PyMOL CGO cylinders between C-alpha atoms (Angstrom):
from pymol import cmd
from pymol.cgo import CYLINDER

trace = [
    CYLINDER, 66.49, 38.40, 54.46, 66.49, 34.94, 55.64, 0.3, 1, 1, 1, 1, 1, 1,
    CYLINDER, 66.49, 34.94, 55.64, 64.90, 35.94, 58.81, 0.3, 1, 1, 1, 1, 1, 1,
    CYLINDER, 64.90, 35.94, 58.81, 62.03, 37.53, 56.27, 0.3, 1, 1, 1, 1, 1, 1,
    CYLINDER, 62.03, 37.53, 56.27, 61.40, 34.66, 54.19, 0.3, 1, 1, 1, 1, 1, 1,
    CYLINDER, 61.40, 34.66, 54.19, 61.13, 32.33, 57.32, 0.3, 1, 1, 1, 1, 1, 1,
    CYLINDER, 61.13, 32.33, 57.32, 58.86, 35.09, 58.83, 0.3, 1, 1, 1, 1, 1, 1,
    CYLINDER, 58.86, 35.09, 58.83, 56.71, 34.86, 55.50, 0.3, 1, 1, 1, 1, 1, 1,
    CYLINDER, 56.71, 34.86, 55.50, 57.14, 31.19, 55.08, 0.3, 1, 1, 1, 1, 1, 1,
    CYLINDER, 57.14, 31.19, 55.08, 56.02, 30.49, 58.62, 0.3, 1, 1, 1, 1, 1, 1,
    CYLINDER, 56.02, 30.49, 58.62, 52.32, 33.31, 58.48, 0.3, 1, 1, 1, 1, 1, 1,
    CYLINDER, 52.32, 33.31, 58.48, 52.07, 32.02, 54.91, 0.3, 1, 1, 1, 1, 1, 1,
    CYLINDER, 52.07, 32.02, 54.91, 49.69, 29.33, 55.98, 0.3, 1, 1, 1, 1, 1, 1,
    CYLINDER, 49.69, 29.33, 55.98, 48.28, 31.13, 58.79, 0.3, 1, 1, 1, 1, 1, 1,
    CYLINDER, 48.28, 31.13, 58.79, 47.09, 33.77, 56.21, 0.3, 1, 1, 1, 1, 1, 1,
    CYLINDER, 47.09, 33.77, 56.21, 45.63, 31.13, 53.46, 0.3, 1, 1, 1, 1, 1, 1,
    CYLINDER, 45.63, 31.13, 53.46, 43.86, 28.89, 56.75, 0.3, 1, 1, 1, 1, 1, 1,
    CYLINDER, 43.86, 28.89, 56.75, 42.11, 32.46, 57.62, 0.3, 1, 1, 1, 1, 1, 1,
    CYLINDER, 42.11, 32.46, 57.62, 39.89, 32.50, 54.69, 0.3, 1, 1, 1, 1, 1, 1,
    CYLINDER, 39.89, 32.50, 54.69, 36.41, 31.86, 55.30, 0.3, 1, 1, 1, 1, 1, 1,
    CYLINDER, 36.41, 31.86, 55.30, 33.54, 31.08, 53.05, 0.3, 1, 1, 1, 1, 1, 1,
    CYLINDER, 33.54, 31.08, 53.05, 31.13, 30.10, 56.03, 0.3, 1, 1, 1, 1, 1, 1,
    CYLINDER, 31.13, 30.10, 56.03, 30.59, 34.05, 56.21, 0.3, 1, 1, 1, 1, 1, 1,
    CYLINDER, 30.59, 34.05, 56.21, 26.89, 34.80, 55.94, 0.3, 1, 1, 1, 1, 1, 1,
    CYLINDER, 26.89, 34.80, 55.94, 26.01, 36.52, 52.80, 0.3, 1, 1, 1, 1, 1, 1,
    CYLINDER, 26.01, 36.52, 52.80, 24.76, 39.54, 54.19, 0.3, 1, 1, 1, 1, 1, 1,
    CYLINDER, 24.76, 39.54, 54.19, 26.87, 42.31, 54.69, 0.3, 1, 1, 1, 1, 1, 1,
    CYLINDER, 26.87, 42.31, 54.69, 24.68, 45.24, 55.37, 0.3, 1, 1, 1, 1, 1, 1,
    CYLINDER, 24.68, 45.24, 55.37, 24.17, 45.95, 59.41, 0.3, 1, 1, 1, 1, 1, 1,
    CYLINDER, 24.17, 45.95, 59.41, 21.05, 44.37, 60.93, 0.3, 1, 1, 1, 1, 1, 1,
    CYLINDER, 21.05, 44.37, 60.93, 20.40, 43.31, 57.50, 0.3, 1, 1, 1, 1, 1, 1,
    CYLINDER, 20.40, 43.31, 57.50, 17.77, 39.58, 57.91, 0.3, 1, 1, 1, 1, 1, 1,
    CYLINDER, 17.77, 39.58, 57.91, 18.84, 37.81, 54.12, 0.3, 1, 1, 1, 1, 1, 1,
    CYLINDER, 18.84, 37.81, 54.12, 16.83, 34.99, 52.92, 0.3, 1, 1, 1, 1, 1, 1,
    CYLINDER, 16.83, 34.99, 52.92, 18.54, 32.87, 49.87, 0.3, 1, 1, 1, 1, 1, 1,
    CYLINDER, 18.54, 32.87, 49.87, 18.58, 30.12, 48.15, 0.3, 1, 1, 1, 1, 1, 1,
    CYLINDER, 18.58, 30.12, 48.15, 18.74, 27.92, 44.76, 0.3, 1, 1, 1, 1, 1, 1,
    CYLINDER, 18.74, 27.92, 44.76, 17.36, 24.66, 43.60, 0.3, 1, 1, 1, 1, 1, 1,
    CYLINDER, 17.36, 24.66, 43.60, 19.54, 22.22, 41.98, 0.3, 1, 1, 1, 1, 1, 1,
    CYLINDER, 19.54, 22.22, 41.98, 17.93, 19.23, 39.70, 0.3, 1, 1, 1, 1, 1, 1,
    CYLINDER, 17.93, 19.23, 39.70, 19.14, 16.28, 38.23, 0.3, 1, 1, 1, 1, 1, 1,
    CYLINDER, 19.14, 16.28, 38.23, 18.06, 13.81, 35.03, 0.3, 1, 1, 1, 1, 1, 1,
    CYLINDER, 18.06, 13.81, 35.03, 19.83, 10.58, 35.60, 0.3, 1, 1, 1, 1, 1, 1,
    CYLINDER, 19.83, 10.58, 35.60, 19.69, 8.01, 32.59, 0.3, 1, 1, 1, 1, 1, 1,
    CYLINDER, 19.69, 8.01, 32.59, 20.42, 4.15, 32.75, 0.3, 1, 1, 1, 1, 1, 1,
    CYLINDER, 20.42, 4.15, 32.75, 21.31, 1.47, 30.62, 0.3, 1, 1, 1, 1, 1, 1,
    CYLINDER, 21.31, 1.47, 30.62, 19.24, -0.80, 31.30, 0.3, 1, 1, 1, 1, 1, 1,
    CYLINDER, 19.24, -0.80, 31.30, 16.28, -1.24, 34.51, 0.3, 1, 1, 1, 1, 1, 1,
    CYLINDER, 16.28, -1.24, 34.51, 17.21, -1.72, 37.94, 0.3, 1, 1, 1, 1, 1, 1,
    CYLINDER, 17.21, -1.72, 37.94, 20.37, -0.42, 38.35, 0.3, 1, 1, 1, 1, 1, 1,
    CYLINDER, 20.37, -0.42, 38.35, 22.68, -0.03, 41.51, 0.3, 1, 1, 1, 1, 1, 1,
    CYLINDER, 22.68, -0.03, 41.51, 24.14, 3.87, 41.50, 0.3, 1, 1, 1, 1, 1, 1,
    CYLINDER, 24.14, 3.87, 41.50, 26.08, 5.67, 43.47, 0.3, 1, 1, 1, 1, 1, 1,
    CYLINDER, 26.08, 5.67, 43.47, 24.98, 8.96, 43.28, 0.3, 1, 1, 1, 1, 1, 1,
    CYLINDER, 24.98, 8.96, 43.28, 21.05, 9.33, 44.14, 0.3, 1, 1, 1, 1, 1, 1,
    CYLINDER, 21.05, 9.33, 44.14, 20.63, 4.95, 45.27, 0.3, 1, 1, 1, 1, 1, 1,
    CYLINDER, 20.63, 4.95, 45.27, 19.84, 2.46, 43.39, 0.3, 1, 1, 1, 1, 1, 1,
    CYLINDER, 19.84, 2.46, 43.39, 16.80, 2.70, 40.44, 0.3, 1, 1, 1, 1, 1, 1,
    CYLINDER, 16.80, 2.70, 40.44, 13.53, 1.45, 41.26, 0.3, 1, 1, 1, 1, 1, 1,
    CYLINDER, 13.53, 1.45, 41.26, 13.07, -2.40, 39.25, 0.3, 1, 1, 1, 1, 1, 1,
    CYLINDER, 13.07, -2.40, 39.25, 11.02, -1.03, 36.77, 0.3, 1, 1, 1, 1, 1, 1,
    CYLINDER, 11.02, -1.03, 36.77, 12.73, 2.41, 35.72, 0.3, 1, 1, 1, 1, 1, 1,
    CYLINDER, 12.73, 2.41, 35.72, 15.95, 3.78, 34.19, 0.3, 1, 1, 1, 1, 1, 1,
    CYLINDER, 15.95, 3.78, 34.19, 15.36, 7.25, 34.19, 0.3, 1, 1, 1, 1, 1, 1,
    CYLINDER, 15.36, 7.25, 34.19, 14.23, 9.29, 37.01, 0.3, 1, 1, 1, 1, 1, 1,
    CYLINDER, 14.23, 9.29, 37.01, 14.57, 13.03, 38.04, 0.3, 1, 1, 1, 1, 1, 1,
    CYLINDER, 14.57, 13.03, 38.04, 15.62, 14.52, 41.25, 0.3, 1, 1, 1, 1, 1, 1,
    CYLINDER, 15.62, 14.52, 41.25, 16.11, 17.33, 43.46, 0.3, 1, 1, 1, 1, 1, 1,
    CYLINDER, 16.11, 17.33, 43.46, 20.03, 17.22, 44.06, 0.3, 1, 1, 1, 1, 1, 1,
    CYLINDER, 20.03, 17.22, 44.06, 19.84, 19.86, 46.45, 0.3, 1, 1, 1, 1, 1, 1,
    CYLINDER, 19.84, 19.86, 46.45, 17.33, 22.79, 47.34, 0.3, 1, 1, 1, 1, 1, 1,
    CYLINDER, 17.33, 22.79, 47.34, 19.29, 25.05, 49.62, 0.3, 1, 1, 1, 1, 1, 1,
    CYLINDER, 19.29, 25.05, 49.62, 17.25, 27.65, 52.01, 0.3, 1, 1, 1, 1, 1, 1,
    CYLINDER, 17.25, 27.65, 52.01, 19.72, 30.02, 53.79, 0.3, 1, 1, 1, 1, 1, 1,
    CYLINDER, 19.72, 30.02, 53.79, 18.80, 32.63, 56.61, 0.3, 1, 1, 1, 1, 1, 1,
    CYLINDER, 18.80, 32.63, 56.61, 21.47, 35.16, 57.67, 0.3, 1, 1, 1, 1, 1, 1,
    CYLINDER, 21.47, 35.16, 57.67, 22.03, 38.40, 59.71, 0.3, 1, 1, 1, 1, 1, 1,
    CYLINDER, 22.03, 38.40, 59.71, 24.80, 40.27, 60.22, 0.3, 1, 1, 1, 1, 1, 1,
    CYLINDER, 24.80, 40.27, 60.22, 25.29, 42.89, 62.95, 0.3, 1, 1, 1, 1, 1, 1,
    CYLINDER, 25.29, 42.89, 62.95, 29.02, 44.39, 64.69, 0.3, 1, 1, 1, 1, 1, 1,
    CYLINDER, 29.02, 44.39, 64.69, 29.85, 42.08, 66.84, 0.3, 1, 1, 1, 1, 1, 1,
    CYLINDER, 29.85, 42.08, 66.84, 27.89, 39.01, 65.18, 0.3, 1, 1, 1, 1, 1, 1,
    CYLINDER, 27.89, 39.01, 65.18, 26.47, 36.91, 62.01, 0.3, 1, 1, 1, 1, 1, 1,
    CYLINDER, 26.47, 36.91, 62.01, 23.77, 33.94, 62.63, 0.3, 1, 1, 1, 1, 1, 1,
    CYLINDER, 23.77, 33.94, 62.63, 23.10, 31.36, 59.90, 0.3, 1, 1, 1, 1, 1, 1,
    CYLINDER, 23.10, 31.36, 59.90, 20.81, 28.91, 59.38, 0.3, 1, 1, 1, 1, 1, 1,
    CYLINDER, 20.81, 28.91, 59.38, 20.46, 26.80, 56.17, 0.3, 1, 1, 1, 1, 1, 1,
    CYLINDER, 20.46, 26.80, 56.17, 18.46, 24.04, 54.58, 0.3, 1, 1, 1, 1, 1, 1,
    CYLINDER, 18.46, 24.04, 54.58, 18.56, 21.12, 52.99, 0.3, 1, 1, 1, 1, 1, 1,
    CYLINDER, 18.56, 21.12, 52.99, 15.75, 19.61, 51.19, 0.3, 1, 1, 1, 1, 1, 1,
    CYLINDER, 15.75, 19.61, 51.19, 15.80, 16.98, 48.71, 0.3, 1, 1, 1, 1, 1, 1,
    CYLINDER, 15.80, 16.98, 48.71, 13.56, 13.85, 47.77, 0.3, 1, 1, 1, 1, 1, 1,
    CYLINDER, 13.56, 13.85, 47.77, 14.69, 12.26, 50.67, 0.3, 1, 1, 1, 1, 1, 1,
    CYLINDER, 14.69, 12.26, 50.67, 13.64, 14.99, 53.67, 0.3, 1, 1, 1, 1, 1, 1,
    CYLINDER, 13.64, 14.99, 53.67, 14.90, 17.92, 54.85, 0.3, 1, 1, 1, 1, 1, 1,
    CYLINDER, 14.90, 17.92, 54.85, 17.86, 18.17, 56.60, 0.3, 1, 1, 1, 1, 1, 1,
    CYLINDER, 17.86, 18.17, 56.60, 20.02, 20.91, 58.19, 0.3, 1, 1, 1, 1, 1, 1,
    CYLINDER, 20.02, 20.91, 58.19, 23.37, 22.05, 56.73, 0.3, 1, 1, 1, 1, 1, 1,
    CYLINDER, 23.37, 22.05, 56.73, 23.98, 24.89, 58.85, 0.3, 1, 1, 1, 1, 1, 1,
    CYLINDER, 23.98, 24.89, 58.85, 23.18, 26.77, 62.24, 0.3, 1, 1, 1, 1, 1, 1,
    CYLINDER, 23.18, 26.77, 62.24, 25.39, 28.80, 64.09, 0.3, 1, 1, 1, 1, 1, 1,
    CYLINDER, 25.39, 28.80, 64.09, 27.28, 32.33, 65.50, 0.3, 1, 1, 1, 1, 1, 1,
    CYLINDER, 27.28, 32.33, 65.50, 30.21, 33.97, 64.43, 0.3, 1, 1, 1, 1, 1, 1,
    CYLINDER, 30.21, 33.97, 64.43, 31.33, 36.27, 67.08, 0.3, 1, 1, 1, 1, 1, 1,
    CYLINDER, 31.33, 36.27, 67.08, 33.66, 39.03, 66.40, 0.3, 1, 1, 1, 1, 1, 1,
    CYLINDER, 33.66, 39.03, 66.40, 34.88, 42.14, 67.74, 0.3, 1, 1, 1, 1, 1, 1,
    CYLINDER, 34.88, 42.14, 67.74, 35.60, 45.38, 65.05, 0.3, 1, 1, 1, 1, 1, 1,
    CYLINDER, 35.60, 45.38, 65.05, 38.83, 46.05, 66.04, 0.3, 1, 1, 1, 1, 1, 1,
    CYLINDER, 38.83, 46.05, 66.04, 39.92, 42.62, 65.58, 0.3, 1, 1, 1, 1, 1, 1,
    CYLINDER, 39.92, 42.62, 65.58, 39.46, 41.91, 62.02, 0.3, 1, 1, 1, 1, 1, 1,
    CYLINDER, 39.46, 41.91, 62.02, 40.68, 38.41, 61.83, 0.3, 1, 1, 1, 1, 1, 1,
    CYLINDER, 40.68, 38.41, 61.83, 39.78, 37.57, 65.16, 0.3, 1, 1, 1, 1, 1, 1,
    CYLINDER, 39.78, 37.57, 65.16, 36.32, 35.25, 65.54, 0.3, 1, 1, 1, 1, 1, 1,
    CYLINDER, 36.32, 35.25, 65.54, 34.68, 32.07, 67.21, 0.3, 1, 1, 1, 1, 1, 1,
    CYLINDER, 34.68, 32.07, 67.21, 32.28, 30.29, 65.73, 0.3, 1, 1, 1, 1, 1, 1,
    CYLINDER, 32.28, 30.29, 65.73, 30.08, 27.95, 67.46, 0.3, 1, 1, 1, 1, 1, 1,
    CYLINDER, 30.08, 27.95, 67.46, 27.31, 25.42, 66.04, 0.3, 1, 1, 1, 1, 1, 1,
    CYLINDER, 27.31, 25.42, 66.04, 26.80, 23.39, 63.07, 0.3, 1, 1, 1, 1, 1, 1,
    CYLINDER, 26.80, 23.39, 63.07, 28.83, 24.44, 59.82, 0.3, 1, 1, 1, 1, 1, 1,
    CYLINDER, 28.83, 24.44, 59.82, 31.60, 23.98, 57.33, 0.3, 1, 1, 1, 1, 1, 1,
    CYLINDER, 31.60, 23.98, 57.33, 34.45, 21.62, 58.44, 0.3, 1, 1, 1, 1, 1, 1,
    CYLINDER, 34.45, 21.62, 58.44, 37.77, 23.67, 57.11, 0.3, 1, 1, 1, 1, 1, 1,
    CYLINDER, 37.77, 23.67, 57.11, 39.72, 20.48, 55.56, 0.3, 1, 1, 1, 1, 1, 1,
    CYLINDER, 39.72, 20.48, 55.56, 40.97, 22.15, 51.84, 0.3, 1, 1, 1, 1, 1, 1,
    CYLINDER, 40.97, 22.15, 51.84, 38.96, 24.17, 49.86, 0.3, 1, 1, 1, 1, 1, 1,
    CYLINDER, 38.96, 24.17, 49.86, 36.65, 21.84, 48.15, 0.3, 1, 1, 1, 1, 1, 1,
    CYLINDER, 36.65, 21.84, 48.15, 34.60, 21.70, 51.61, 0.3, 1, 1, 1, 1, 1, 1,
    CYLINDER, 34.60, 21.70, 51.61, 33.81, 25.30, 52.79, 0.3, 1, 1, 1, 1, 1, 1,
    CYLINDER, 33.81, 25.30, 52.79, 33.63, 26.78, 48.96, 0.3, 1, 1, 1, 1, 1, 1,
    CYLINDER, 33.63, 26.78, 48.96, 29.86, 26.86, 48.31, 0.3, 1, 1, 1, 1, 1, 1,
    CYLINDER, 29.86, 26.86, 48.31, 28.33, 24.50, 45.70, 0.3, 1, 1, 1, 1, 1, 1,
    CYLINDER, 28.33, 24.50, 45.70, 26.30, 27.30, 44.51, 0.3, 1, 1, 1, 1, 1, 1,
    CYLINDER, 26.30, 27.30, 44.51, 29.61, 29.46, 43.39, 0.3, 1, 1, 1, 1, 1, 1,
    CYLINDER, 29.61, 29.46, 43.39, 31.97, 25.72, 41.91, 0.3, 1, 1, 1, 1, 1, 1,
    CYLINDER, 31.97, 25.72, 41.91, 32.47, 26.10, 38.54, 0.3, 1, 1, 1, 1, 1, 1,
    CYLINDER, 32.47, 26.10, 38.54, 31.60, 21.89, 38.94, 0.3, 1, 1, 1, 1, 1, 1,
    CYLINDER, 31.60, 21.89, 38.94, 28.55, 22.13, 41.52, 0.3, 1, 1, 1, 1, 1, 1,
    CYLINDER, 28.55, 22.13, 41.52, 29.68, 18.26, 42.74, 0.3, 1, 1, 1, 1, 1, 1,
    CYLINDER, 29.68, 18.26, 42.74, 32.78, 17.44, 44.70, 0.3, 1, 1, 1, 1, 1, 1,
    CYLINDER, 32.78, 17.44, 44.70, 35.59, 15.51, 43.30, 0.3, 1, 1, 1, 1, 1, 1,
    CYLINDER, 35.59, 15.51, 43.30, 34.23, 11.63, 44.90, 0.3, 1, 1, 1, 1, 1, 1,
    CYLINDER, 34.23, 11.63, 44.90, 36.93, 10.98, 47.56, 0.3, 1, 1, 1, 1, 1, 1,
    CYLINDER, 36.93, 10.98, 47.56, 35.61, 14.07, 49.46, 0.3, 1, 1, 1, 1, 1, 1,
    CYLINDER, 35.61, 14.07, 49.46, 31.85, 12.55, 48.95, 0.3, 1, 1, 1, 1, 1, 1,
    CYLINDER, 31.85, 12.55, 48.95, 33.32, 9.46, 50.26, 0.3, 1, 1, 1, 1, 1, 1,
    CYLINDER, 33.32, 9.46, 50.26, 35.14, 10.78, 52.89, 0.3, 1, 1, 1, 1, 1, 1,
    CYLINDER, 35.14, 10.78, 52.89, 33.02, 13.18, 53.79, 0.3, 1, 1, 1, 1, 1, 1,
    CYLINDER, 33.02, 13.18, 53.79, 29.81, 12.28, 53.46, 0.3, 1, 1, 1, 1, 1, 1,
    CYLINDER, 29.81, 12.28, 53.46, 27.83, 15.64, 55.33, 0.3, 1, 1, 1, 1, 1, 1,
    CYLINDER, 27.83, 15.64, 55.33, 30.21, 18.11, 54.70, 0.3, 1, 1, 1, 1, 1, 1,
    CYLINDER, 30.21, 18.11, 54.70, 29.53, 19.29, 57.78, 0.3, 1, 1, 1, 1, 1, 1,
    CYLINDER, 29.53, 19.29, 57.78, 31.57, 19.12, 61.52, 0.3, 1, 1, 1, 1, 1, 1,
    CYLINDER, 31.57, 19.12, 61.52, 29.24, 20.42, 65.33, 0.3, 1, 1, 1, 1, 1, 1,
    CYLINDER, 29.24, 20.42, 65.33, 31.37, 21.87, 67.44, 0.3, 1, 1, 1, 1, 1, 1,
    CYLINDER, 31.37, 21.87, 67.44, 33.09, 25.44, 68.50, 0.3, 1, 1, 1, 1, 1, 1,
]
cmd.load_cgo(trace, "trace")
């Protein structure tokens, strides 16, 4: 019994880390899927020209504004051995590359894959969980401060 509990304690964290939300949204082989969403934001300040944590400072004569918080466009393709993901974020600050990666896998090895490119940092559940699926679209301020880009480049 002790050996079984020890084995469960050792394998449990590895299974939890194996969960991946970077996975493409398309699961039909050879199907290219284009998805996206738009999140707008209205801000009202107490007085014109104040400083703001989110969205930058207000202009001198303005106490309200509309913004595009997130404008995501995602293109992905899945086949038996690989997945390719490309995602852009377009806001009033410009267009930014969010994801550009490839995942390679072998069908007989379900839990094993190799991912290379620009993708979410696997740090906790807040970063890898998409803002399109979270109950509250904004991450905690501590994550916004520690990881402003939310992405990692590597393999």
